[in-house]
C-alpha positions as CSV (number, residue, x, y, z in Angstrom):
1,M,30.8,2.1,-13.9
2,I,30.5,2.3,-10.1
3,S,32.2,5.3,-8.0
4,T,32.4,5.6,-4.2
5,R,31.1,8.7,-2.7
6,D,31.1,9.9,0.9
7,I,27.8,11.6,1.7
8,S,27.7,13.7,4.7
9,L,24.3,14.0,6.2
10,P,23.2,17.2,8.2
11,H,22.8,15.4,11.5
12,G,26.5,14.6,11.5
13,T,26.4,11.0,10.0
14,T,28.6,10.2,6.9
15,L,27.5,7.4,4.7
16,Q,30.0,5.8,2.3
17,C,28.1,5.0,-0.8
18,R,28.5,3.0,-3.9
19,V,26.8,4.9,-6.8
20,S,26.0,4.2,-10.5
21,G,23.9,5.9,-13.1
22,V,23.4,9.6,-14.0
23,A,22.7,11.9,-11.3
24,G,19.1,13.4,-11.9
25,R,17.7,10.2,-12.8
26,P,15.1,8.4,-10.6
27,V,16.8,6.8,-7.6
28,L,17.0,3.1,-6.5
29,L,18.3,3.0,-3.0
30,F,19.7,-0.5,-1.9
31,L,20.3,-1.5,1.8
32,H,22.7,-4.2,2.6
33,G,22.3,-6.3,6.0
34,F,24.6,-8.2,8.5
35,P,27.4,-9.0,8.1
36,E,27.5,-7.5,4.8
37,G,28.6,-3.9,2.9
38,A,27.4,-2.0,-0.1
39,F,29.6,-4.2,-2.5
40,I,26.8,-7.0,-2.4
41,W,24.7,-4.9,-4.6
42,D,27.2,-4.0,-7.5
43,E,25.7,-6.3,-10.1
44,L,22.3,-4.8,-9.6
45,L,23.7,-1.4,-9.5
46,L,25.2,-2.0,-12.9
47,H,22.1,-3.6,-14.1
48,F,19.6,-1.0,-13.3
49,S,21.7,2.1,-14.3
50,R,21.9,0.9,-18.0
51,P,19.5,2.8,-20.3
52,E,17.7,-0.5,-21.4
53,N,17.1,-1.3,-17.9
54,G,15.6,2.0,-16.8
55,G,18.7,4.1,-16.6
56,Y,18.3,4.5,-12.8
57,R,20.5,6.4,-10.5
58,C,21.6,3.5,-8.3
59,V,23.1,4.1,-4.6
60,A,23.9,1.7,-2.1
61,P,25.4,3.0,1.2
62,C,27.4,1.1,3.9
63,L,24.9,1.6,6.5
64,R,26.1,3.2,9.9
65,G,28.3,1.1,11.9
66,F,29.6,-0.6,8.7
67,G,32.8,-0.2,6.8
68,A,34.0,3.4,6.0
69,S,30.4,4.9,7.2
70,S,30.3,6.5,10.6
71,R,30.5,4.1,13.2
72,P,29.5,5.4,16.3
73,T,30.3,3.2,19.6
74,E,27.6,3.6,21.8
75,V,24.6,1.0,21.2
76,A,21.8,3.4,21.5
77,A,23.3,5.0,18.3
78,Y,21.7,1.9,16.5
79,R,18.1,2.3,17.5
80,A,15.7,2.4,14.7
81,K,15.2,6.1,15.0
82,H,18.4,7.0,14.3
83,L,18.9,4.4,11.4
84,V,15.6,5.7,9.9
85,Q,17.0,9.5,10.3
86,D,20.1,8.3,8.1
87,L,17.8,7.2,5.4
88,V,15.5,10.2,5.5
89,A,18.6,12.4,5.1
90,L,20.2,10.2,2.2
91,I,17.1,10.2,0.5
92,A,16.9,14.2,0.7
93,A,20.6,14.1,-0.7
94,E,20.1,12.1,-3.5
95,C,16.6,12.9,-4.7
96,P,16.4,16.6,-3.9
97,G,12.6,17.7,-4.7
98,A,11.6,14.1,-5.5
99,V,11.3,10.6,-3.8
100,L,12.6,7.3,-4.4
101,E,11.4,5.2,-7.1
102,C,12.2,2.3,-5.0
103,L,13.8,1.2,-1.7
104,V,15.3,-2.4,-1.9
105,A,16.8,-3.9,1.2
106,H,18.0,-7.2,2.7
107,D,18.4,-8.4,6.0
108,W,19.1,-5.7,8.5
109,G,18.6,-2.9,5.8
110,G,15.2,-4.4,5.4
111,A,14.5,-4.0,9.0
112,V,15.3,-0.1,8.5
113,A,13.1,-0.2,5.5
114,W,10.2,-1.6,6.9
115,N,10.4,1.3,9.6
116,L,10.6,3.9,7.0
117,A,7.7,2.7,4.9
118,N,5.6,2.5,7.8
119,Q,6.6,5.9,9.5
120,Q,7.5,8.0,6.4
121,P,6.0,6.4,3.0
122,Q,6.0,9.8,1.3
123,H,9.7,9.1,0.6
124,M,9.2,6.2,-1.7
125,K,7.1,4.9,-4.4
126,R,7.9,1.3,-3.9
127,L,9.6,-1.1,-1.4
128,A,11.3,-4.3,-2.1
129,I,12.4,-6.7,0.7
130,L,14.7,-9.7,0.4
131,N,14.6,-12.1,3.2
132,S,14.0,-9.4,6.0
133,P,11.0,-10.2,8.2
134,H,8.0,-7.8,8.7
135,P,8.3,-6.6,12.5
136,G,4.9,-7.8,13.4
137,A,5.6,-11.2,11.8
138,F,9.0,-11.5,13.3
139,L,7.7,-10.4,16.7
140,R,4.6,-13.3,16.4
141,E,7.2,-15.9,15.4
142,L,9.7,-14.9,18.2
143,Q,6.8,-15.1,20.7
144,H,5.0,-18.3,19.5
145,N,7.0,-20.4,17.2
146,P,9.6,-22.7,18.9
147,A,11.5,-23.4,15.6
148,Q,12.0,-19.8,14.8
149,Q,13.0,-19.2,18.5
150,A,15.6,-21.7,17.9
151,A,16.8,-20.5,14.7
152,S,17.2,-17.0,16.1
153,Q,19.5,-17.9,19.2
154,Y,22.4,-16.7,17.2
155,M,21.2,-13.3,18.0
156,H,22.4,-13.9,21.8
157,F,25.9,-14.6,20.7
158,L,26.0,-11.3,18.6
159,C,24.9,-9.5,21.7
160,R,27.8,-10.6,23.8
161,P,30.3,-8.1,24.9
162,D,33.3,-10.2,23.3
163,A,31.3,-11.1,20.3
164,E,33.7,-8.9,18.1
165,A,36.7,-10.4,19.1
166,L,35.3,-14.0,18.7
167,L,34.2,-13.2,15.3
168,A,37.5,-11.7,14.4
169,E,39.3,-14.9,15.4
170,D,41.3,-17.1,13.2
171,D,40.6,-15.1,9.9
172,F,37.0,-14.4,10.8
173,R,36.2,-18.2,10.6
174,R,33.0,-17.6,12.4
175,L,31.7,-15.1,10.2
176,F,32.6,-16.9,6.9
177,A,30.8,-19.9,8.5
178,F,27.7,-17.8,8.5
179,F,27.7,-18.3,4.4
180,N,28.1,-22.2,4.7
181,T,25.8,-24.6,2.9
182,P,23.8,-27.1,5.2
183,D,26.7,-29.7,4.8
184,G,29.3,-27.3,6.0
185,R,30.7,-26.2,2.8
186,A,31.6,-22.8,1.4
187,P,28.9,-21.8,-1.2
188,A,30.2,-21.5,-4.7
189,W,29.6,-17.8,-4.9
190,L,32.2,-17.2,-2.1
191,T,35.1,-16.7,-4.5
192,D,38.4,-15.6,-3.4
193,T,37.6,-12.0,-4.8
194,V,34.3,-12.0,-2.8
195,R,36.1,-13.3,0.4
196,A,38.7,-10.4,0.0
197,Q,35.8,-7.9,-0.2
198,Y,34.2,-9.2,3.1
199,R,37.7,-9.6,5.1
200,A,38.6,-5.8,4.0
201,L,35.0,-4.8,5.2
202,W,35.3,-6.6,8.5
203,Q,38.7,-5.5,9.1
204,Q,37.3,-2.2,9.5
205,G,35.7,-3.0,12.6
206,L,32.6,-5.1,13.8
207,T,31.3,-3.2,16.8
208,G,28.9,-1.3,14.8
209,A,27.5,-4.4,13.1
210,C,27.2,-6.1,16.3
211,N,25.3,-3.1,18.1
212,Y,22.3,-3.5,15.7
213,Y,21.6,-6.7,17.5
214,R,22.5,-5.1,21.1
215,A,20.0,-2.3,20.4
216,S,17.2,-4.1,19.2
217,P,14.6,-5.8,21.6
218,L,13.5,-8.4,19.1
219,R,15.4,-11.4,20.2
220,P,14.2,-14.7,21.2
221,P,13.4,-15.9,24.8
222,R,16.2,-17.9,26.3
223,Q,17.2,-19.6,29.8
224,T,20.1,-17.9,31.6
225,E,21.8,-18.5,34.9
226,D,19.6,-16.0,36.4
227,G,16.4,-17.5,35.0
228,C,14.6,-16.6,31.7
229,D,15.3,-13.8,29.4
230,P,11.9,-13.2,27.9
231,G,13.2,-11.4,24.8
232,A,10.5,-10.5,22.5
233,Q,7.9,-12.1,24.7
234,A,7.9,-8.9,26.8
235,I,7.0,-6.5,23.8
236,T,3.9,-5.4,22.1
237,L,3.6,-3.4,18.7
238,P,0.6,-1.3,18.2
239,D,-1.1,-1.9,14.8
240,A,-0.1,1.8,13.7
241,M,3.5,0.8,13.7
242,L,2.9,-2.2,11.3
243,A,0.9,-1.0,8.4
244,V,2.9,-0.5,5.2
245,T,0.6,1.2,2.4
246,V,3.2,1.6,-0.3
247,P,3.2,-1.2,-3.2
248,T,5.7,-3.7,-1.9
249,L,7.6,-6.9,-3.2
250,V,8.8,-9.5,-0.8
251,L,11.3,-11.9,-2.4
252,W,12.1,-14.7,-0.2
253,G,14.8,-17.5,-0.3
254,M,12.6,-20.4,1.3
255,D,15.9,-22.3,2.2
256,D,17.1,-19.6,4.8
257,P,17.9,-21.3,8.0
258,A,17.6,-18.1,10.2
259,L,14.4,-16.7,8.9
260,L,11.9,-19.4,8.4
261,P,9.0,-19.5,5.9
262,G,6.4,-18.9,8.8
263,L,7.4,-15.1,8.7
264,L,5.5,-15.0,5.5
265,D,2.3,-15.7,7.0
266,G,-0.4,-13.1,7.6
267,L,1.9,-10.1,5.4
268,P,-1.3,-9.2,3.3
269,G,-2.8,-7.9,6.5
270,W,-0.1,-5.6,7.0
271,V,0.9,-4.8,3.5
272,P,-2.2,-4.6,1.5
273,Q,-0.3,-3.8,-1.9
274,L,1.9,-6.9,-1.6
275,Q,3.8,-8.9,-4.3
276,L,5.3,-12.4,-2.7
277,R,7.7,-14.3,-4.5
278,R,8.9,-17.4,-3.2
279,V,12.3,-18.7,-4.4
280,E,12.9,-22.2,-3.9
281,R,16.7,-23.6,-3.3
282,A,17.6,-20.0,-2.2
283,T,19.0,-19.1,1.2
284,H,19.4,-16.0,3.2
285,W,22.3,-15.2,0.8
286,I,20.0,-14.7,-2.1
287,V,21.5,-11.6,-3.6
288,H,24.9,-13.7,-4.2
289,E,23.2,-17.0,-5.1
290,H,20.5,-15.6,-7.7
291,P,21.4,-12.1,-8.8
292,E,19.6,-12.8,-12.2
293,R,16.6,-13.9,-10.6
294,V,16.7,-10.7,-8.2
295,A,17.2,-8.5,-11.1
296,M,14.2,-10.1,-13.0
297,E,12.0,-9.7,-10.0
298,L,12.9,-6.1,-9.2
299,Q,12.4,-5.3,-13.1
300,R,9.1,-6.9,-13.2
301,F,8.3,-5.1,-10.0
302,L,9.3,-1.9,-11.3
303,Q,7.6,-2.2,-14.4
304,S,4.0,-3.3,-12.9
305,K,1.3,-1.0,-12.6
306,Q,0.6,-1.6,-8.9
């Protein structure tokens, strides 16, 4: 059974969470990305809360800016330090006197998770990342890989001041198109029921979701009317901001059109306790496409001795 809880954090943010499992059990925390919501994890919340699969307490928040969670309007409220602060407070609320058994994260949720694992690893035993680039790899590819630069150009569209209005046009046509297969068709997993879940989420507002892109300096370079916008070319990240010491699973859909396989190169240098699983014929939307494979890989990771 999945219930919905509004969890108010000490610094004023409220996160609406989908929760399954018994309070007091070891906690798995699931973080969604753009343009998603907490409901994408429902199958996994039910799976891992069952006694035969570990009997975990499973929590999936709508991140700040999404759905019924707090949606500050100012772009600065979506900088990494604030997103990490939300997670630390949520972990304290759900794991009093303990730490997370595992933080599981996709896309933008993964970006926040990488930051938390680097800055405050004491809050988790393990980290599992699904198609979300390590910041060091993403910076490198945005600076030097023309293919990744081209694949990431959509980020500039999402930073436009009119992005929310454009995304909402014609019953969210552009947003639903993000999920399309390479030949332009809607995927099989995008049923009428799932489509209705996304529509209900997006109708609550899109500004917070777009503000993640507006607040991030990691964007591809581009030509503008005024010359060249260097984007990530102007950024350096010190090694201290890149190391992740907790045992980490990276599960990667290899047909992701926006996040290319080059982002997997060099990961062991930053993540020494790495388990990397490549999933062929899976795209960015691996949670929807292959829930059984995701559950199996997470189960194996949670049971491993690493």
